[in-house]
Every structure is written in C-alpha cells, then in structure tokens.
N, C-alpha and C positions, 0 to 999 in steps of 0.2 A: 557583588551580591551573593547571599549566603544559600545554602541548600534548601531551606524552608521557604525564601522567596520563589525560587526556581519551581518548587513543587506547588506553591499557590498558584503562579502563571499555568502550570501545566494543568491544574484543577479546572481554573476558568476555560482553558481551552478544549478539556474532556467534555464538559457541560455544552459547550458551543458545539463540538462535533456532534454529539448527541442529539442534540434538540435539530440540527440541520437535516437529519435523516427524513424529517417528516416534512418540511419547510419548501416550497416549490423551488426546482433547482434547474429544471430544464424545460424550454418553450416546445409544448407539442404541438400537432396539427391543428388541434382546437382548444387545448387548455395545458395550463402549463404541468409539470409532473415533478413529484418529490423522488428522492431516491428509492423511497420505499413504494411509491407508485410504478416508478421506471421499472424495478425488477424486485420482487420480496428477497430472492438471494442476495443481491447487492445490500439490502437494508439489514438482513441478518448477517453479514459480514461486518457492515459498520458497528451495529450493536455489538458484536462479540469484541471488536478491538477498542470499542469505547469503553465497554466494561473491563477488558484486560488492563486498560492505562488506569482505571478507577480503582481497580484491585492491586496495581503496583503502587498507586499512592497510598492504598490503606495500608499495606504492607510496609511501606517506609516510614510512614506516621506513627500508627497504632501498633505494629510489631515490630518496629526498630531495625528492619532489614533493610538498611539504607543502601548499601553497596548493590545487591541483586535487584532488589526493587527498583533502583533508579537506572539499572540497565534495562531491565522489563519494560519501563516506563518509555524509555529511548527507542526500544524495539518497537511498541504497540504504537508510538507517535510517529515515528519514520513511515512506517507500512500505512497508517492512517492517511498521513501527508500525500503519500503517493497514490493512493486509492482516489482520495478527493481531487488530487491533481490531473486525473485524467482527461474529465472533461474541457477544464481550463486550458490544457497543454494541446488539446486535440482541436478545439476551437478558436485558437489563438491566432491572429487578435482581431480578424476583421469580421469574425462570427461571435465574438462575445455576447452580442446582443441575444444569442439564444439561450444564455445562461441568467437564471434568476438568481434571488438571495441566497436560496439555500445552497448553491454551490461554492459561492464566496464565502458563506459562513461556516460552510465546513472545512475549507480549505484554510480559512483563518484560524478556526479552533484546533485543527490538526497541528498547525503551523505552532501555535502556542504551546500544544503539549509537547512537540519536538524541541523547541526551544528552552520550555522550562527544564525538561529532562536533561538536555546538555548542561544547563546552569548548575542544576542539582547534583549531577554526576562530576562536574570539573569541581564544585565546591565541596564534596564529599570528601569525609574523612578515609585515612587509611591508602591513599593512593600509591601505589607502588613507583620508584623512580624510574626515569626513562633509561633504558639499557643503552649501552654503547652502539650496539649493532644488532638486528634483528635478522634471525635466519630466515629462510624460505621456507617455512614450515608448513605442513599440510594445510590448516586453515587458510594460508594465505595463497597456496596453489589452488584449491578449491574455489578460492574467490576470484582469482585471475581466469580460472577457466569459466566460471558463470560470467563474468565480463565478456570473455568471448562468445559465449552462446548468446547472451544479450543482444550484441553487435550484429551477430548474423541474422536473428529474429528480426530486426528491424526492417529487413527487405525480405522476409519470407511471408507468405500469404497466411493471413490469419486462418482462414478456412478455404475450401475448394472454391476456386473460381473468383475470390474476395480480394480486398485490400490487404496490403500491409501495414504496420505502424508508419512507414515511410510514406504509404498513399491511402491515408484511410478512407473508405468510401464515405462521401459527404464532408470531407475535410482536407487539409493540405498536407504539408510535411512538418508543421509543428511538433506534432507527438513524436515523430521520429526523431527530429532535432533535440527535443528534451532528454528522450533517452539516450540518444547518442552522447550527449554532455554528460548525463550522469554515469553512464559505463566509461567514460574516459576519465573522468573525476575518480571514480572507484578504482579503476586499474592504476592510475598514476598514483593515488593516495598508497596503495598497497605496495607497489614497486617501489616508490621513494621511500618509505618505511622500511622495507627489507633492504636497501641499499644503505640508506643513512640511520636505522634504526629509531627513527622518530615515532613514537607511538601515537602522537596526536594526528599525524598524516593518515596512519592506520586505521585511526577512529573516524577521521573524516571520510576516509575511502568506503569504510563499512557502512557509514551513514548514507551516502550517496547510492549505495548498492541497496539498501534496505528501501529509499525512497523508489528506485527504479522498480524493486521488486513490485511494490505497492501498485505501481501504474500496470505491470504485466499482470499481477492477479486480478485487476478489474476485468480484463477481457477473459482470462480463465474462469472466473465466477459467472460471467454471462454462458460462455460454453458448458459450464458444470449445470447452469440451471436447464439450459436447452436439453441436454443429455438426460438430465432427471426427469424433466416432463414427459421425454420420450419413453423411458424405462417404466415409469408410473403407468402412463396410458397403455403400455403393453402388458405389465402385471394385472391391471385393472382388467383389460379386455381378454385376456388370455382365457381366464375360466369360462368367460360367455361363448369365447369361439369354440372352446373343446367341448362346452356343453351343447353348443349347436351342432357340431359335428357327430357326438355321439349320438344325437337325437336322429340325425340324417341315417347314421350307419344302422341303428335300430329298424 
C-alpha cells in the first residue's frame, strides 16, 4: 500500500471523526448526548485536532511536505484516537450499552486517521536507515519519565474525594487497565529501541504514548472547562460585587 492510499484512508477517518462530534455518543439520564452536548470544551478540542489532521493532509498533498505532514497527521490521529477511546475504555465492556453511535464512529474515524498516517509514513520517501544502536538520548529519557508519571497517575485521585483512573466513579478498572497497557507498551518500545537500536520499536512506543496522552487529556479538558467557567463567573460577577460594595460604602 502506497503513501497516497494511506492518506486517503486518513482523510475518510478525519471526516468520520469530525462528524462524530455532533452525533449522539452517550446515553444521558433523559436523552442521548453528543460530545458537543456533553461539554463544549470537549467538542472544541475534537474540532481542533480533526482540523489539524485535515491541515496535515492538505500539507502532504497540496504542498508536498510529505515527511513532516505525515508525522503531524500521525500525532493528530493518535491523540484523537486516545481522546475518543476514553468512554469505550471507561465503560468496557458491561456498560457499553451506555454508548451510542457517535462514540464508536469517532473511535473508528480516529483509528482510520492513525492507521492511514502510519501507512503513509512507512511508505514515504527518504526514510533514514535503521541505526545499529540508539543512545539513551534526552527525548527517550523524557518519554520514560512520562511513562512513570502516567503509571503513578492511574492510582492517584483525579479530584479531591473523587475516583482515580483505576477506580473511576461509575465505572470499573478498565480505563486504568488500558492506560497501564499503553504505558507499558510505550516504556517497552523506548527501552528496547535504546538497547537494540530498532527505530520501529521506538515509533510504536511513541504511538502508544500519544494514545495514552489523548486519554489523559480528556479528563484534563473537563477540569479545564470547569475551572474556566468558575473564572468567567468570577470575572463577570466581580464588577457587580465591587459596584455594590462601593454603593454601600457611599
């Protein structure tokens, strides 16, 4: 399969991932929710990364920036896949009935983006030869540090008095297990690449790390949205409070 076929697969996936934002994905108390209905910040994040995937495809096809664009496409696709993987992983497998078509469509679309980007990158021209041995360079050390932090975070409370990835409120251990598998795959790929000098293992390790990053970013996005709403309320209400206090002082 050539690079153009891989980019065509990724283009189909990007469209599906984009459309899935507004399709019912999660069963709510009274009606189904799309990712856009669930939280606007989640929807905006998905729009941004779907657009990044489209821009990477345009850069590869129209501008001829194949190498850099295919790597950017793989980055966007892996983050998207991890982000869309949050609900299916959290509710696996006995609670999948809570998921609607949008959740599976988004996951499938992001998966196609990732697979297509991998095909395009593997078939792209000008790939350097495999080195005989890879040093434990700074990017590898930073990646391994990230693996340790992800593993520790699995059993750390996400919020005060709340659950962790291992014991998510309303779900079981499945999300923690998925994160642990991804972290181990990332760490193993980076270590084996450093010891044996096999760049393909390092690439798979980084891919697993990006997917894990997408899962973690989902919860961070929700927390950011909550903090942003609190700050906006404070900013909006502060002038009114100050005006009221000044009126009382007068």
